[in-house]
VOBA-843243 format. One line per field, with one value per residue (C-alpha): x, y, z. Coordinates in nm, 2 decimals, decimal comma. Each point is the difference from the previous one (the first is absolute). Layout:
N
x: (X; ...)
y: (Y; ...)
z: (Z; ...)
END
This chain:
658
x: (-0,44; -0,13; -0,02; -0,10; -0,23; -0,33; 0,06; 0,19; 0,35; -0,05; -0,31; 0,14; 0,34; 0,01; -0,10; 0,19; 0,32; 0,00; 0,07; 0,26; 0,36; 0,15; -0,28; 0,12; 0,32; -0,10; 0,07; 0,31; 0,37; 0,07; -0,19; -0,09; 0,32; 0,19; -0,17; 0,07; 0,37; 0,00; -0,16; 0,23; 0,31; -0,06; 0,02; 0,21; 0,25; -0,27; -0,08; -0,33; -0,36; -0,29; -0,34; -0,23; -0,30; 0,04; -0,28; -0,21; -0,32; -0,06; -0,36; -0,13; 0,16; -0,14; -0,34; 0,05; 0,18; -0,03; -0,25; -0,19; -0,12; 0,27; -0,15; -0,34; 0,05; -0,05; -0,25; -0,24; 0,18; 0,08; 0,35; -0,08; 0,25; 0,05; 0,05; 0,22; 0,22; 0,01; 0,13; 0,25; 0,17; -0,02; 0,12; 0,01; 0,28; 0,05; -0,34; 0,15; 0,24; 0,21; 0,05; 0,36; 0,18; 0,17; 0,36; -0,14; -0,21; 0,37; 0,17; -0,28; 0,03; 0,34; -0,08; -0,26; 0,31; 0,23; -0,28; -0,06; 0,36; 0,06; 0,29; 0,32; 0,18; 0,34; -0,01; -0,10; -0,16; -0,21; 0,14; -0,22; -0,09; -0,09; -0,20; -0,22; -0,04; -0,12; -0,26; -0,13; -0,07; -0,14; -0,16; -0,13; -0,06; 0,37; 0,19; -0,09; 0,32; 0,20; -0,18; 0,28; 0,26; -0,28; -0,09; 0,38; 0,08; -0,27; 0,03; -0,15; -0,13; -0,16; -0,20; -0,12; -0,13; -0,20; -0,14; -0,11; -0,22; -0,18; -0,26; 0,27; 0,13; -0,19; -0,12; -0,24; 0,07; -0,06; -0,33; -0,11; 0,01; -0,20; -0,24; -0,09; -0,11; -0,40; -0,04; 0,30; -0,21; -0,30; -0,17; -0,11; -0,34; 0,06; 0,18; -0,22; -0,29; 0,18; 0,18; -0,15; -0,40; 0,01; 0,16; -0,24; -0,28; 0,12; 0,00; -0,32; -0,13; 0,19; -0,13; -0,35; 0,03; 0,16; -0,30; -0,22; 0,17; 0,33; 0,23; 0,33; -0,02; 0,39; -0,07; -0,27; 0,19; 0,29; -0,22; -0,14; 0,35; 0,08; -0,30; 0,18; 0,15; 0,39; 0,04; -0,22; 0,12; 0,19; 0,34; 0,04; 0,03; 0,28; 0,16; 0,05; 0,10; 0,29; 0,09; 0,05; 0,20; 0,24; 0,03; 0,07; 0,27; 0,18; -0,01; -0,08; 0,28; -0,14; 0,14; 0,01; -0,35; -0,08; 0,22; -0,22; -0,32; 0,11; 0,12; -0,34; -0,25; 0,16; -0,01; -0,36; -0,08; -0,31; -0,06; -0,18; -0,15; -0,26; -0,31; -0,08; 0,36; 0,12; -0,22; 0,11; 0,41; 0,03; -0,15; 0,18; 0,34; -0,07; -0,18; 0,10; 0,38; 0,18; -0,14; 0,08; 0,34; 0,22; -0,21; -0,11; -0,01; -0,29; -0,17; 0,08; -0,15; -0,31; -0,04; 0,05; -0,25; -0,28; 0,09; -0,29; 0,26; 0,16; -0,33; -0,14; 0,31; 0,06; -0,39; -0,06; -0,26; -0,23; 0,11; -0,26; -0,09; -0,19; -0,38; -0,02; 0,30; -0,16; -0,08; -0,34; -0,08; -0,02; -0,17; -0,27; -0,05; -0,03; -0,25; -0,20; -0,01; -0,13; -0,26; -0,10; 0,09; 0,25; 0,35; 0,02; -0,13; 0,24; 0,30; -0,08; -0,06; 0,34; 0,17; -0,15; 0,09; 0,36; 0,13; 0,36; 0,21; 0,34; 0,28; 0,32; 0,23; 0,09; 0,04; 0,27; 0,16; 0,03; 0,19; 0,19; 0,09; -0,06; 0,10; 0,14; 0,13; -0,03; 0,20; -0,16; -0,14; -0,41; -0,21; -0,29; -0,19; 0,11; -0,07; -0,37; -0,04; 0,20; -0,28; -0,27; 0,13; -0,01; -0,33; -0,22; 0,31; -0,15; -0,05; -0,28; -0,25; -0,20; -0,27; 0,29; 0,14; 0,18; 0,12; 0,33; 0,04; 0,06; 0,07; -0,28; -0,07; -0,32; -0,06; -0,28; 0,25; 0,23; 0,08; -0,11; 0,14; 0,30; 0,34; 0,36; 0,29; 0,34; -0,08; -0,22; -0,33; -0,30; -0,33; -0,35; -0,18; 0,31; 0,01; 0,24; 0,22; 0,11; 0,16; 0,17; 0,15; 0,11; 0,16; 0,21; 0,12; 0,11; 0,17; 0,23; 0,07; 0,36; -0,07; -0,14; 0,30; 0,22; -0,19; 0,00; 0,36; 0,06; -0,18; 0,14; 0,36; -0,06; -0,14; 0,30; 0,30; -0,01; -0,22; 0,09; 0,08; 0,22; -0,19; 0,21; -0,11; -0,39; 0,02; 0,13; -0,25; -0,28; 0,13; -0,03; -0,33; -0,11; 0,20; -0,20; -0,34; 0,00; 0,14; 0,06; 0,23; 0,25; -0,03; 0,11; 0,27; 0,12; 0,03; 0,19; 0,24; 0,11; 0,35; -0,16; -0,18; 0,34; 0,21; 0,18; -0,21; -0,33; 0,15; -0,16; -0,11; -0,36; -0,17; -0,25; -0,38; -0,18; -0,14; 0,37; 0,16; -0,22; -0,04; 0,38; 0,09; -0,23; 0,16; 0,34; -0,05; -0,20; -0,29; -0,29; -0,32; -0,32; -0,17; 0,03; -0,16; 0,34; 0,14; -0,31; 0,00; 0,37; -0,08; -0,29; 0,27; 0,27; -0,23; -0,13; -0,30; -0,09; -0,29; -0,01; 0,15; -0,32; 0,17; -0,04; 0,39; 0,02; 0,33; 0,33; 0,33; 0,21; 0,21; -0,11; -0,33; 0,09; 0,27; -0,12; 0,02; -0,26; 0,03; 0,38; -0,09; -0,25; 0,21; 0,26; -0,26; -0,15; 0,35; 0,08; -0,33; 0,04; 0,33; -0,04; -0,31; -0,24; -0,22; -0,29; -0,07; 0,34; 0,27; 0,38; 0,33; 0,28; 0,24; -0,01; 0,07; 0,38; 0,25; 0,04; 0,38; -0,10; -0,29; 0,23; 0,22; -0,18; 0,22; -0,07; -0,33; -0,08; 0,16; -0,14; -0,34; 0,07; 0,07; -0,29; -0,26; 0,14; 0,21; 0,29; 0,20; -0,09; 0,16; 0,25; -0,25; -0,28; 0,22; 0,13; -0,36; -0,10; 0,27; -0,01; -0,38; 0,06; 0,31; -0,07; -0,34; 0,23; 0,13; 0,39; 0,04; -0,23; 0,12; -0,07; -0,12; -0,29; -0,22; -0,31; 0,08; 0,02; -0,36; 0,08; 0,30; -0,23; -0,25; 0,21; 0,16; -0,37; -0,04; 0,33; 0,03; 0,18; -0,30; -0,25; 0,16; -0,05)
y: (2,02; 0,01; -0,35; -0,04; 0,26; -0,04; -0,26; -0,33; 0,05; -0,21; 0,17; 0,36; 0,01; -0,27; 0,22; 0,31; -0,23; -0,19; 0,31; 0,13; -0,08; 0,00; -0,03; 0,02; 0,17; 0,26; 0,29; -0,17; 0,12; -0,21; 0,03; -0,29; -0,02; 0,01; -0,29; -0,19; 0,09; -0,10; -0,33; -0,09; 0,13; -0,25; -0,29; 0,14; -0,30; -0,27; 0,08; -0,22; 0,05; -0,19; -0,03; 0,31; -0,07; -0,39; -0,08; 0,27; -0,03; 0,35; -0,01; -0,24; 0,25; 0,31; -0,18; -0,06; 0,30; 0,29; 0,16; 0,13; -0,35; -0,10; -0,21; 0,07; -0,16; -0,36; 0,08; -0,29; -0,18; -0,40; -0,16; -0,30; -0,26; 0,14; 0,36; -0,14; -0,18; 0,31; 0,25; -0,26; 0,01; 0,39; 0,10; 0,39; 0,16; 0,38; 0,17; 0,32; -0,01; 0,33; 0,12; -0,09; 0,00; -0,33; 0,11; 0,06; -0,36; -0,15; 0,18; -0,09; -0,33; -0,03; 0,12; -0,29; -0,24; 0,12; -0,04; -0,34; -0,10; 0,08; 0,13; -0,22; -0,03; -0,19; -0,03; -0,33; 0,15; 0,29; 0,28; 0,06; 0,35; -0,20; -0,25; 0,31; 0,14; -0,34; -0,03; 0,35; -0,05; -0,38; 0,00; 0,37; 0,27; 0,15; 0,16; 0,36; 0,24; -0,16; -0,32; -0,22; 0,12; -0,06; -0,35; -0,07; 0,15; -0,16; -0,35; -0,12; -0,35; 0,22; 0,20; -0,30; -0,18; 0,35; 0,03; -0,39; 0,13; 0,32; -0,03; 0,09; 0,31; 0,33; 0,16; 0,29; 0,29; -0,22; -0,12; 0,34; 0,13; -0,33; 0,08; 0,30; -0,15; -0,03; -0,33; -0,19; -0,12; -0,09; -0,35; -0,11; 0,06; 0,34; 0,09; -0,16; 0,22; 0,32; -0,01; -0,28; 0,04; 0,37; -0,13; -0,25; 0,24; 0,24; -0,29; -0,12; 0,38; 0,01; -0,27; 0,07; 0,36; -0,13; -0,20; 0,33; 0,17; 0,01; 0,10; -0,19; -0,19; 0,04; 0,38; -0,03; -0,23; 0,24; 0,30; -0,20; -0,09; 0,34; 0,05; -0,27; 0,20; -0,01; -0,19; -0,28; -0,03; -0,35; 0,12; 0,10; -0,38; -0,05; 0,33; -0,12; -0,35; 0,13; 0,27; -0,26; -0,24; 0,27; 0,16; -0,33; -0,13; 0,34; 0,11; -0,31; -0,15; -0,35; -0,02; -0,39; 0,00; 0,25; -0,21; -0,32; 0,19; 0,10; -0,35; -0,17; 0,27; -0,11; -0,38; 0,04; 0,26; 0,18; 0,28; 0,31; 0,08; -0,33; 0,15; 0,01; -0,13; 0,39; -0,01; -0,33; 0,04; 0,20; -0,27; -0,27; 0,16; 0,08; -0,30; -0,27; 0,05; 0,20; -0,20; -0,36; 0,08; -0,11; -0,30; -0,32; 0,01; -0,22; 0,28; 0,25; -0,22; -0,06; 0,37; 0,10; -0,28; 0,14; 0,36; 0,17; 0,21; -0,32; -0,19; 0,26; 0,08; -0,38; -0,03; -0,26; 0,21; -0,08; -0,37; -0,24; -0,37; -0,14; -0,02; -0,38; 0,01; 0,28; -0,18; 0,22; -0,06; -0,39; 0,02; 0,23; -0,18; -0,33; 0,17; 0,13; -0,31; -0,20; 0,27; 0,13; -0,28; 0,28; 0,09; 0,32; 0,31; 0,02; -0,08; 0,26; 0,26; -0,09; 0,04; 0,32; 0,13; -0,10; 0,09; -0,10; -0,31; -0,15; 0,21; -0,11; 0,29; -0,01; -0,35; 0,02; 0,30; -0,17; -0,26; 0,15; 0,32; -0,01; -0,35; -0,30; 0,21; -0,05; -0,33; -0,10; -0,33; 0,06; -0,05; 0,18; -0,27; 0,12; 0,36; -0,10; -0,20; 0,28; 0,25; -0,24; -0,01; 0,37; 0,07; 0,18; 0,20; 0,35; 0,37; 0,16; 0,15; 0,34; -0,21; -0,17; 0,31; 0,18; -0,07; -0,20; 0,09; -0,36; -0,36; -0,24; -0,36; -0,07; -0,38; 0,02; 0,11; -0,26; -0,33; -0,27; -0,26; -0,23; 0,16; -0,12; 0,26; -0,06; -0,36; 0,12; -0,14; 0,21; -0,23; 0,15; 0,22; 0,23; 0,37; 0,25; -0,23; -0,13; 0,31; 0,07; -0,35; 0,06; 0,30; -0,16; -0,27; 0,30; 0,16; -0,28; -0,17; -0,03; 0,16; 0,33; -0,03; 0,03; 0,26; 0,25; -0,09; 0,11; 0,30; 0,14; -0,08; 0,17; 0,31; 0,01; -0,18; -0,02; 0,01; -0,34; -0,15; -0,28; -0,35; -0,12; 0,31; -0,02; -0,38; 0,09; 0,26; -0,22; -0,28; 0,28; 0,12; -0,38; -0,10; 0,32; -0,08; 0,30; 0,28; 0,31; 0,14; -0,28; -0,04; 0,37; -0,04; -0,31; 0,21; 0,29; -0,23; -0,21; 0,04; 0,09; 0,34; 0,11; -0,08; 0,22; -0,10; 0,09; 0,36; 0,27; -0,27; 0,08; 0,31; 0,20; -0,04; 0,35; -0,02; -0,07; 0,27; 0,26; -0,05; -0,06; 0,32; 0,19; -0,16; 0,07; 0,36; 0,00; 0,11; 0,16; -0,13; 0,24; -0,11; -0,36; 0,12; 0,04; -0,33; -0,19; 0,18; -0,10; -0,35; -0,01; 0,17; -0,24; -0,28; -0,12; 0,17; -0,14; -0,24; 0,02; -0,33; -0,18; -0,33; -0,22; -0,07; 0,36; 0,22; -0,20; 0,00; -0,07; 0,28; -0,06; 0,08; 0,37; 0,06; 0,21; 0,34; 0,19; -0,14; 0,09; 0,34; 0,06; -0,12; 0,25; 0,27; -0,05; -0,02; 0,34; 0,14; -0,14; 0,12; 0,35; 0,03; 0,04; -0,32; 0,18; -0,17; -0,11; 0,22; -0,09; 0,19; -0,17; 0,29; -0,10; -0,40; 0,07; 0,22; 0,37; -0,05; -0,30; 0,22; 0,25; -0,20; -0,21; -0,32; -0,01; 0,06; -0,24; -0,26; 0,13; -0,05; -0,32; -0,14; 0,19; -0,14; -0,33; -0,11; -0,05; 0,13; 0,07; -0,18; 0,22; 0,02; 0,12; 0,25; 0,12; 0,05; 0,20; 0,24; 0,06; 0,08; 0,25; 0,17; 0,02; 0,21; 0,28; 0,30; -0,03; 0,34; -0,11; -0,22; -0,32; -0,10; 0,11; -0,15; 0,08; -0,32; -0,24; -0,08; -0,10; -0,21; -0,18; -0,07; -0,14; -0,21; -0,13; -0,08; -0,19; -0,37; -0,02; 0,15; -0,19; -0,36; -0,11)
z: (1,09; -0,36; -0,17; -0,38; -0,10; -0,12; -0,25; 0,00; -0,14; -0,29; -0,12; 0,09; -0,16; -0,27; -0,30; 0,07; 0,09; -0,32; -0,18; 0,20; -0,15; 0,32; 0,26; 0,35; -0,08; -0,22; 0,25; 0,13; -0,04; -0,37; -0,30; -0,20; -0,22; 0,31; 0,14; -0,29; 0,00; 0,37; -0,08; -0,27; 0,20; 0,25; -0,24; -0,29; 0,03; -0,05; -0,34; -0,01; 0,06; 0,17; -0,16; 0,04; 0,24; -0,07; 0,24; -0,06; -0,23; -0,02; -0,16; 0,31; 0,25; -0,14; -0,01; 0,39; 0,14; -0,27; -0,18; 0,32; 0,08; 0,29; 0,26; -0,13; -0,34; 0,19; 0,24; 0,04; -0,26; 0,06; -0,06; -0,23; -0,07; -0,32; 0,14; 0,26; -0,27; -0,21; 0,28; 0,11; -0,35; 0,00; 0,32; 0,00; 0,13; -0,12; -0,05; -0,08; -0,29; -0,05; -0,34; -0,08; -0,36; -0,12; 0,12; 0,38; -0,02; -0,08; 0,29; 0,22; -0,09; 0,06; 0,38; 0,00; -0,08; 0,24; 0,28; -0,11; -0,01; 0,38; 0,19; -0,02; 0,32; 0,09; 0,37; 0,13; 0,34; 0,06; 0,25; 0,28; -0,14; -0,34; 0,21; 0,19; -0,35; -0,14; 0,24; -0,01; -0,37; -0,01; 0,35; -0,02; -0,24; -0,03; 0,29; 0,13; 0,03; 0,32; -0,01; -0,15; 0,27; 0,26; -0,09; -0,04; 0,33; 0,19; -0,20; -0,31; 0,18; 0,29; -0,26; -0,19; 0,31; 0,12; -0,36; -0,01; 0,31; -0,12; 0,26; 0,27; -0,20; 0,11; -0,32; 0,17; -0,20; -0,35; 0,17; 0,14; -0,39; -0,11; 0,29; -0,17; -0,31; 0,01; -0,14; 0,15; 0,28; -0,17; -0,05; -0,35; 0,09; 0,11; -0,30; -0,24; 0,17; 0,01; -0,34; -0,24; 0,08; -0,11; -0,35; -0,02; 0,04; -0,26; -0,23; 0,05; -0,05; -0,31; -0,16; 0,09; -0,12; -0,31; -0,10; 0,00; -0,29; -0,25; 0,29; 0,04; 0,32; 0,06; -0,01; 0,24; 0,24; -0,02; 0,10; 0,28; 0,13; 0,04; 0,25; 0,22; 0,28; -0,07; 0,38; -0,14; -0,37; -0,08; -0,08; 0,38; 0,08; -0,25; 0,07; 0,36; -0,09; -0,22; 0,25; 0,31; -0,21; -0,13; 0,32; 0,16; -0,26; 0,02; 0,37; 0,21; 0,22; -0,06; -0,34; -0,07; 0,10; -0,28; -0,24; 0,08; -0,05; -0,33; -0,06; 0,14; -0,19; -0,31; 0,06; 0,10; -0,25; -0,01; -0,32; 0,16; -0,34; 0,02; 0,13; 0,38; 0,05; 0,04; 0,31; 0,14; -0,02; 0,34; 0,20; -0,22; 0,09; 0,33; 0,13; -0,23; -0,13; 0,27; 0,32; -0,16; -0,18; 0,28; 0,12; -0,19; -0,32; 0,01; 0,23; -0,30; -0,25; 0,17; 0,05; -0,35; -0,08; 0,20; -0,11; -0,17; -0,21; -0,12; -0,06; -0,19; -0,21; -0,09; -0,06; 0,25; 0,14; -0,24; -0,07; 0,06; -0,01; -0,30; 0,12; 0,03; 0,23; 0,23; 0,33; 0,04; -0,35; 0,01; 0,37; -0,11; -0,34; 0,18; 0,23; -0,28; -0,21; 0,31; 0,11; -0,34; -0,27; -0,17; 0,02; -0,23; 0,20; 0,29; -0,23; -0,27; 0,28; 0,15; -0,31; -0,10; 0,33; 0,00; -0,37; -0,08; 0,02; 0,08; -0,02; 0,03; 0,02; 0,37; 0,00; -0,26; 0,15; 0,35; -0,12; -0,30; 0,16; 0,40; 0,07; -0,23; -0,28; -0,39; 0,04; 0,30; -0,14; 0,00; -0,31; -0,18; 0,19; 0,35; -0,09; -0,08; 0,30; 0,23; -0,17; 0,13; 0,35; 0,01; -0,12; 0,25; 0,11; -0,07; 0,16; 0,15; -0,19; 0,10; 0,17; 0,21; 0,16; -0,29; -0,35; 0,03; 0,40; 0,09; -0,10; 0,02; -0,08; -0,18; 0,02; -0,26; -0,28; 0,12; -0,22; 0,22; -0,23; 0,05; -0,09; -0,03; -0,01; 0,00; 0,12; 0,31; 0,01; 0,08; 0,04; -0,11; 0,24; 0,11; 0,07; 0,09; 0,17; -0,33; -0,12; 0,37; -0,05; -0,37; 0,12; 0,31; -0,26; -0,28; 0,26; 0,14; -0,34; -0,10; -0,31; 0,18; 0,23; -0,33; -0,15; 0,29; 0,08; -0,39; 0,01; 0,31; -0,13; -0,29; 0,17; 0,26; -0,18; -0,39; -0,26; -0,09; 0,36; 0,06; -0,04; 0,35; 0,19; -0,11; 0,09; 0,36; 0,05; -0,11; 0,24; 0,30; -0,12; 0,03; 0,32; 0,16; -0,14; -0,21; 0,24; -0,20; 0,25; 0,00; -0,36; -0,06; 0,26; -0,19; -0,32; 0,18; 0,19; -0,31; -0,13; -0,35; 0,15; 0,12; -0,31; -0,25; -0,26; 0,18; 0,09; -0,17; -0,29; 0,00; -0,17; 0,20; -0,11; -0,03; 0,34; 0,13; -0,18; 0,08; 0,38; 0,00; -0,18; 0,25; 0,31; -0,17; -0,01; 0,36; -0,19; 0,22; -0,17; 0,05; -0,30; -0,15; -0,33; -0,20; 0,14; -0,10; -0,36; -0,02; 0,06; -0,26; -0,27; 0,11; -0,05; 0,35; 0,13; 0,32; 0,00; -0,38; -0,10; -0,20; -0,05; 0,31; -0,02; 0,15; -0,07; -0,10; 0,21; -0,31; -0,14; -0,37; 0,06; 0,11; -0,26; -0,27; -0,17; 0,15; 0,33; 0,02; -0,12; 0,27; 0,26; -0,08; -0,04; 0,33; 0,17; -0,14; 0,12; 0,34; 0,06; -0,14; 0,23; -0,30; 0,14; 0,17; 0,32; 0,04; 0,18; -0,02; 0,09; -0,23; 0,14; 0,35; -0,10; -0,02; 0,22; -0,16; -0,07; -0,26; -0,15; -0,11; -0,23; -0,33; 0,05; 0,38; -0,02; -0,25; 0,21; 0,30; -0,11; -0,17; 0,35; 0,16; -0,26; -0,10; 0,29; -0,21; -0,30; -0,34; -0,31; -0,21; -0,30; 0,26; 0,18; -0,35; -0,17; 0,34; -0,01; -0,39; 0,04; 0,27; -0,13; -0,38; 0,11; 0,12; -0,21; 0,00; 0,18; 0,29; 0,27; -0,10; 0,32; 0,29; 0,26; -0,20; -0,24; 0,30; -0,06; -0,37; 0,09; 0,28; -0,26; -0,25; 0,28; 0,08; -0,37; -0,02; -0,02; 0,30; 0,18; -0,17; 0,09; 0,35)
END
């Protein structure tokens, strides 16, 4: 199976895509003006607009993901406190902005408002079919053809119980495809040795050759990189990682498991574009997130805290105690003073060997993002003290068995002084057990219970979840000792999850949207490249969130002009079989007698793709776009237009909500 070619998607496609007026859909059935009219037709009655790209700082994003930089741009960079603050304020949402005239922007903005306002319903209780559609949209990446009826027939509650135990669901076909990806079973040490060390050697050689003349070392490095065998080039690792994530989301029967992988990978976000992390993410997802996300939160938190990927990403790997607080420093200094009457030689050597200082990034994020939440009751003093507690928590170096291969605690870099964090006192002379104790305290703190409950309810129920629901879920978290399976079950079994206010009220993220569209048309994936490219263009490149917050679960982050246009482009290309590597057969989704009539075919495709019916406005817009493209003397309808109808339905507000 082909994966992602010879370069990461962000590098290979950004320049070309940024120049295109309609990037993904340039070869689909509708021209740019038709797309604009269609988007406007969905929302003509609203008469309002939303702000264009309200959350997008185009300059910041172009520096990170376009102009040929991509993930390479920040290689080896460090997330400073100031940088973290900057990227939080400027969360990128749409890497590629199709060129649009002002009229088009207004129409796309109106569609955005239609999505943000949600669907209105009047029935007080969901029908059994609606319940089936609801769980397939919220607890899965959307239904495949026939899934809604199958779940409704076998029982929604039975399906949920099965999904809560993914280890009992056979998934041999998907696992067989994943096993074909060469890096998926490799350890950190093996990946680093095979794919990272050749890059390091090329850099060292380029630096050495550049010193001998006026040759640009970047040009030398580029030439040397071409000498690395294709099977050992670093992009192979990211290609495989993207492939397995997309394949599992689209094709696995363990759908809730994949939804939770997406949730926890964002909660404990690690940015692939930072240095060696692209080589550590395979193990991070496979060995840290996936095995622990249905167990106790404390175990998941501890696994992330000892993950080389997390320690490198948030700079704890380079956080060390002040020289005077290092245990071996004080011991050797005392020994030197007693034996030689001097105290400066050994301390100075130690300081030269271990450059750096205390870094508070991870200590801040583990409290603010991973556990307590921003209003969790901690102070800046607690951040500093926790950073001292976590000194010495680092990763192996080349001499230890491989750069970043394993977690390692280095006692001689640990702050041996006394500390107080959140009221917990640690006397002088402690070691790694201090950090483990603090992780245990954080994992079981009431503020952590509330923070985790809020985020799970936000993902599964509503962008602004009801406080009463959050409190009940937090109570379940505390009562079960942080049992994540029971906590998720508390969300799903709540009246709020099953309410009409929750039904089809959330807007799909780009990842949810693209995967649900592929599943809706029963697409067969042979190459994930176009899907990965679409995720970048719509605004959610996998493993590409630079800020520690990860990607958002709120609609307003994703609703902007470029993203909505790119969603419709993707839908039209997918439905028209013009997305290389993804095959679909739209005609087979509905009975032949319904495919022969325009009105019946629109309704039949709407039912097949969205699980329900369309609004009168959407239905009218789709029919007008199809019929008016035919000359009066011709038959106004034929089966060849079904893919275009399907693409328009996939781009409609009805499909983009879940």
